[in-house]
C-alpha positions in Angstrom: 0.7 48.8 35.9 0.2 49.4 39.6 0.9 46.5 41.9 -2.3 46.5 43.9 -4.7 43.9 45.3 -8.0 43.7 43.5 -11.5 42.7 44.6 -13.6 40.7 42.1 -15.9 43.7 41.6 -12.9 45.7 40.4 -12.0 43.3 37.7 -12.2 44.2 34.0 -10.1 41.3 32.6 -10.1 42.6 29.0 -8.8 46.0 30.1 -6.2 44.5 32.3 -5.1 42.1 29.5 -4.8 45.1 27.2 -2.8 47.0 29.8 -0.3 44.1 29.9 0.0 44.0 26.1 3.3 45.9 25.8 4.9 43.9 28.6 3.8 40.6 27.0 5.1 41.6 23.6 8.4 42.7 25.1 8.7 39.3 26.8 7.6 37.1 23.8 11.1 36.2 22.6 12.1 35.2 26.2 8.9 33.2 26.6 9.7 31.2 23.4 13.4 30.7 24.4 13.0 29.8 28.0 9.6 28.1 27.8 8.5 30.0 30.8 6.9 33.4 31.7 9.6 35.7 33.1 9.4 38.1 36.0 8.1 40.7 36.5 5.5 39.7 33.9 4.4 36.6 35.8 3.7 38.6 38.9 1.8 41.2 36.9 -0.4 38.5 35.4 -1.2 37.1 38.9 -2.0 40.6 40.2 -4.3 41.1 37.3 -6.1 37.9 38.3 -6.1 36.7 34.7 -5.6 33.1 35.9 -8.8 33.4 38.0 -11.4 34.4 35.5 -13.3 31.0 35.7 -12.5 30.3 39.4 -15.7 30.4 41.6 -16.2 33.5 43.8 -16.6 31.1 46.7 -12.8 30.5 46.6 -11.7 34.0 45.7 -12.2 33.8 41.9 -13.9 36.2 39.6 -16.4 33.9 37.8 -16.7 36.1 34.7 -19.1 35.6 31.8 -17.7 33.3 29.1 -17.6 36.0 26.4 -15.6 38.3 28.7 -13.2 35.4 29.2 -13.1 34.9 25.4 -12.2 38.5 24.8 -9.5 38.5 27.5 -7.8 35.4 26.2 -7.9 36.8 22.7 -6.3 40.0 23.9 -3.5 38.2 25.7 -2.9 36.0 22.6 -2.6 38.9 20.3 0.7 39.6 22.0 1.9 36.0 22.6 0.1 32.8 21.7 1.9 30.7 24.3 1.1 33.0 27.1 -2.6 33.2 26.0 -2.6 29.4 25.9 -1.2 29.0 29.4 -3.7 31.5 30.8 -6.6 29.6 29.1 -5.3 26.3 30.6 -4.9 27.9 34.1 -8.5 29.0 33.9 -9.7 25.7 32.6 -8.1 23.8 35.4 -9.8 26.1 37.9 -13.1 24.6 36.8 -12.2 21.6 39.1 -12.9 23.9 42.1 -16.7 23.4 42.2 -16.2 19.6 42.2 -13.8 19.2 45.1 -14.5 20.0 48.8 -14.8 23.7 49.5 -12.0 23.5 52.2 -9.7 21.9 49.7 -10.4 24.5 47.0 -9.9 27.3 49.4 -6.6 25.8 50.6 -5.3 25.5 47.0 -6.4 29.0 45.9 -5.5 30.8 49.2 -2.2 31.5 47.5 -2.9 34.2 44.9 -0.3 32.6 42.6 -1.8 29.2 42.7 -2.2 27.5 39.3 -3.1 23.8 38.7 -1.6 22.1 35.6 -2.4 18.6 34.3 -2.3 16.5 31.2 -5.3 14.9 29.5 -6.7 11.6 30.7 -4.9 8.5 29.5 -4.8 4.8 30.3 -3.5 5.2 33.9 -5.6 4.1 36.9 -5.6 5.0 40.5 -6.2 2.3 43.2 -8.8 3.1 45.9 -7.3 2.7 49.3 -8.6 3.7 52.8 -9.1 7.5 52.8 -7.8 8.1 49.3 -6.0 6.7 46.3 -2.6 5.5 45.2 -1.4 6.3 41.8 1.6 5.6 39.5 1.9 6.9 36.0 2.9 9.6 33.6 0.9 12.3 31.7 1.9 14.7 29.0 0.8 18.0 27.4 0.6 19.7 30.9 0.6 23.3 29.6 1.8 25.9 32.0 3.3 23.4 34.4 6.4 25.6 34.9 4.1 28.3 36.4 2.0 25.8 38.4 2.3 24.9 42.0 -0.3 22.1 41.9 -0.6 19.2 39.5 -3.5 16.9 38.7 -3.8 13.4 37.4 -7.0 12.2 35.7 -7.4 8.5 36.3 -10.0 5.7 36.3 -10.4 4.2 39.7 -9.8 0.5 40.5 -11.8 -0.6 43.6 -10.4 -3.0 46.2 -12.1 -5.9 44.5 -10.4 -5.1 41.2 -13.5 -3.7 39.5 -13.6 -0.3 37.8 -15.6 2.4 39.6 -18.6 3.5 37.5 -20.3 6.8 37.4 -24.1 7.3 37.4 -24.1 7.0 33.7 -22.8 3.5 33.9 -19.4 4.3 32.5 -15.9 4.0 34.2 -15.5 7.2 36.1 -12.5 9.5 35.6 -11.4 11.1 38.9 -8.9 14.0 39.2 -6.3 13.7 41.9 -4.6 16.9 43.0 -1.2 17.2 44.6 1.6 19.7 45.1 3.9 20.1 42.2 6.9 18.9 44.2 5.4 15.4 44.2 5.7 15.1 40.4 8.8 14.5 38.4 8.9 16.7 35.2 9.6 15.1 31.8 11.2 17.7 29.6 9.8 16.6 26.3 8.3 19.8 24.8 10.2 20.3 21.6 7.6 21.4 19.1 7.5 23.7 16.0 5.1 26.1 17.7 3.6 27.1 21.1 7.0 26.4 22.5 6.5 28.9 25.3 3.7 26.8 26.8 6.2 24.1 28.0 3.4 21.6 27.7 5.7 18.9 28.9 5.1 15.6 30.8 5.3 14.5 34.4 5.2 11.3 36.4 4.4 10.1 39.9 5.2 6.8 41.6 3.1 5.2 44.3 1.7 8.6 45.3 -1.0 8.7 48.0 -3.7 11.3 47.4 -6.3 11.9 50.1 -9.9 11.7 49.1 -10.4 15.3 49.9 -8.0 16.3 47.2 -9.9 14.6 44.4 -13.1 15.1 42.4 -14.7 14.4 39.1 -15.9 17.0 36.5 -18.0 14.5 34.5 -21.2 14.7 36.6 -22.8 18.1 36.8 -25.0 17.0 39.7 -21.9 16.9 41.9 -21.1 20.6 41.3 -21.1 22.7 44.5 -21.1 26.2 43.0 -24.3 27.6 41.4 -24.6 30.0 38.5 -24.8 30.0 34.7 -21.0 29.9 34.2 -20.8 26.4 35.6 -23.9 25.3 33.7 -21.7 25.4 30.7 -19.9 22.0 30.3 -16.2 21.8 31.0 -15.4 20.7 27.4 -17.4 23.7 26.2 -15.4 26.2 28.3 -12.2 24.5 27.2 -13.2 25.1 23.6 -14.0 28.8 24.3 -10.4 29.2 25.6 -8.9 27.6 22.5 -11.1 29.8 20.3 -9.8 32.9 22.2 -6.2 32.0 21.5 -6.8 31.2 17.9 -8.7 34.5 17.3 -6.0 36.5 19.1 -3.2 35.0 16.9 -5.1 35.5 13.7 -6.1 39.0 14.7 -2.4 39.9 15.3 -1.3 38.4 12.0 -4.0 40.2 10.0 -3.1 43.6 11.7 0.6 43.0 10.9 -0.2 42.2 7.3 -2.2 45.4 6.9 0.8 47.3 8.3 3.1 45.5 5.9 0.9 46.1 2.9 1.0 49.9 3.5 4.8 49.8 3.2 5.7 46.8 0.9 6.1 47.1 -2.8 7.1 43.7 -4.3 9.3 43.7 -7.4 7.5 44.8 -10.6 4.3 45.2 -8.7 2.1 47.9 -7.0 2.4 48.6 -3.4 0.4 45.7 -1.7 -2.1 48.2 -0.2 -2.8 49.5 -3.7 -3.6 46.1 -5.2 -7.4 45.6 -5.7 -6.9 41.9 -5.1 -5.2 42.5 -1.7 -7.8 45.1 -0.8 -10.6 42.6 -1.5 -8.9 39.7 0.2 -8.1 41.7 3.4 -11.7 42.9 3.6 -13.0 39.4 3.2 -10.7 38.1 6.0 -11.7 41.0 8.2 -15.3 40.0 7.8 -14.5 36.3 8.2 -12.7 36.8 11.5 -15.2 39.3 12.9 -18.2 37.2 11.9 -16.8 34.1 13.6 -16.1 36.0 16.8 -19.5 37.7 16.8 -21.4 34.5 16.2 -19.6 32.8 19.0 -20.2 35.7 21.4 -23.9 35.7 20.4 -24.1 32.0 21.2 -22.4 32.4 24.6 -24.7 35.3 25.6 -27.8 33.4 24.4 -26.9 30.3 26.3 -26.0 32.3 29.4 -29.4 34.1 29.3 -31.3 30.8 29.5 -28.9 28.8 31.7 -30.1 27.4 35.0 -28.2 28.1 38.2 -27.9 24.4 38.9 -28.8 22.2 35.9 -26.3 21.9 33.0 -27.2 23.6 29.8 -29.4 21.5 27.5 -28.2 19.6 24.5 -29.0 22.2 21.8 -27.0 24.8 23.8 -24.0 22.4 24.1 -24.1 21.8 20.3 -24.2 25.5 19.6 -21.2 26.3 21.8 -19.2 23.5 20.3 -20.1 24.6 16.7 -19.4 28.2 17.4 -16.0 27.4 18.9 -15.1 25.0 16.1 -16.1 27.6 13.5 -14.1 30.3 15.2 -11.0 28.2 15.4 -11.1 27.0 11.8 -11.8 30.6 10.6 -8.8 31.9 12.5 -6.5 29.2 11.0 -7.8 30.1 7.5 -7.1 33.8 8.1 -3.6 33.0 9.4 -2.9 30.9 6.3 -4.0 33.7 4.0 -1.8 36.2 5.8 1.3 34.0 5.7 0.9 33.4 2.0 0.1 37.0 1.1 3.1 38.3 3.1 5.5 36.4 0.9 9.1 36.3 2.0 8.3 38.8 4.7 6.7 36.0 6.6 9.5 33.4 6.6 12.2 34.9 8.8 12.4 34.5 12.6 11.5 37.7 14.3 8.8 38.8 11.9 5.3 39.4 13.1 4.2 36.3 11.1 6.7 33.4 11.5 6.1 32.4 15.1 2.4 33.1 15.0 2.1 30.9 12.0 3.9 28.1 13.9 1.8 28.7 16.9 -1.6 28.6 15.2 -0.7 25.4 13.4 0.4 23.8 16.6 -2.9 24.9 18.1 -4.8 23.5 15.1 -3.6 20.0 16.0 -5.1 20.1 19.5 -8.2 18.1 20.3 -10.5 21.2 20.6 -9.5 22.1 17.0 -10.4 18.8 15.3 -12.5 19.1 12.1 -14.3 16.0 13.5 -16.3 18.3 15.8 -18.4 19.4 12.8 -19.2 15.8 12.0 -20.1 15.1 15.7 -22.4 18.1 15.9 -24.0 17.2 12.6 -24.5 13.6 13.7 -26.3 14.7 16.8 -28.4 17.3 14.9 -29.8 14.5 12.7 -29.8 11.5 15.1 -29.9 12.9 18.6 -27.2 11.9 21.1 -27.5 8.1 21.7 -23.8 7.8 22.2 -23.6 10.5 24.8 -21.2 12.6 22.7 -22.3 15.8 24.5 -22.6 14.8 28.1 
């Protein structure tokens, strides 16, 4: 692809993800082996602005519609699940930008290669001090940290009097502290069966001072600076959209690979797979299952977008629908991948096949918090009983 600078109005993320497909596929083995995205692919990804899809335009991002984002992450993940995952995480971390001072966000994202990486909140706390915070602790599951140049730490805040800082909902607030990557010590602990290329490893800091201006909280939509329907979606909702995109992409690639295999493979004492009525029926059903899950999620995202307010967060029913559509897409993708792996027989069990790594990747994805079966229970509970526990803040 041409190495050119692009304006936001020139961006078609899905087309650019598609253009990079052959380069991603060629680098997939290296991504798995080295647990990093090699050059020149990493530079091409930055030039395609695929880490800036959810970044506000106020700080040089593209602020695309969530279904466009879904399609782009799916397209990337067709060629390598780990790369798709890291791009989803890079975009998800960019959602902090509307919740920190504009000058800070512009400083961080002035570098066109800037990516923030962080691990999920845990028990660690930051101490409020004059003009900022001091923090000691370690975090894990920081996907894409090897491509990042900024890190974040989600912490509860201890006030000078020893009390926990509360948000306007009366709960202990979780504040995100941002700092340059060189202030963190990596913990090389990412040795998993799948998604190895994400290098979702840990990191630690010790008595690090973070100025107030380099902190913010995503938990209160009233604190959001940037307007527009994209940021009316909740942060957990947009996270779930990203995971759904990765899952759909992996499953799509596995189903396509199985169709190609079936046209060629003739198991011992059997018909060619493609000539088996059972295989024909099963593949058609999985095609419908995957397409229907994607189409329903896109319908939900477009419908919620059409009624979203520029300032107020989307209402409860919209949040429920986004969560349900994402959960359904993820579980449907895992089911399709399981079918393919079983139907491919011994053709799926060897390293280097189109199935083996993707099977490991999608089952690693299936263990992530956005993929929990419990989301169906949570949605059903709120559908019947409302949201007294604040499940969908």
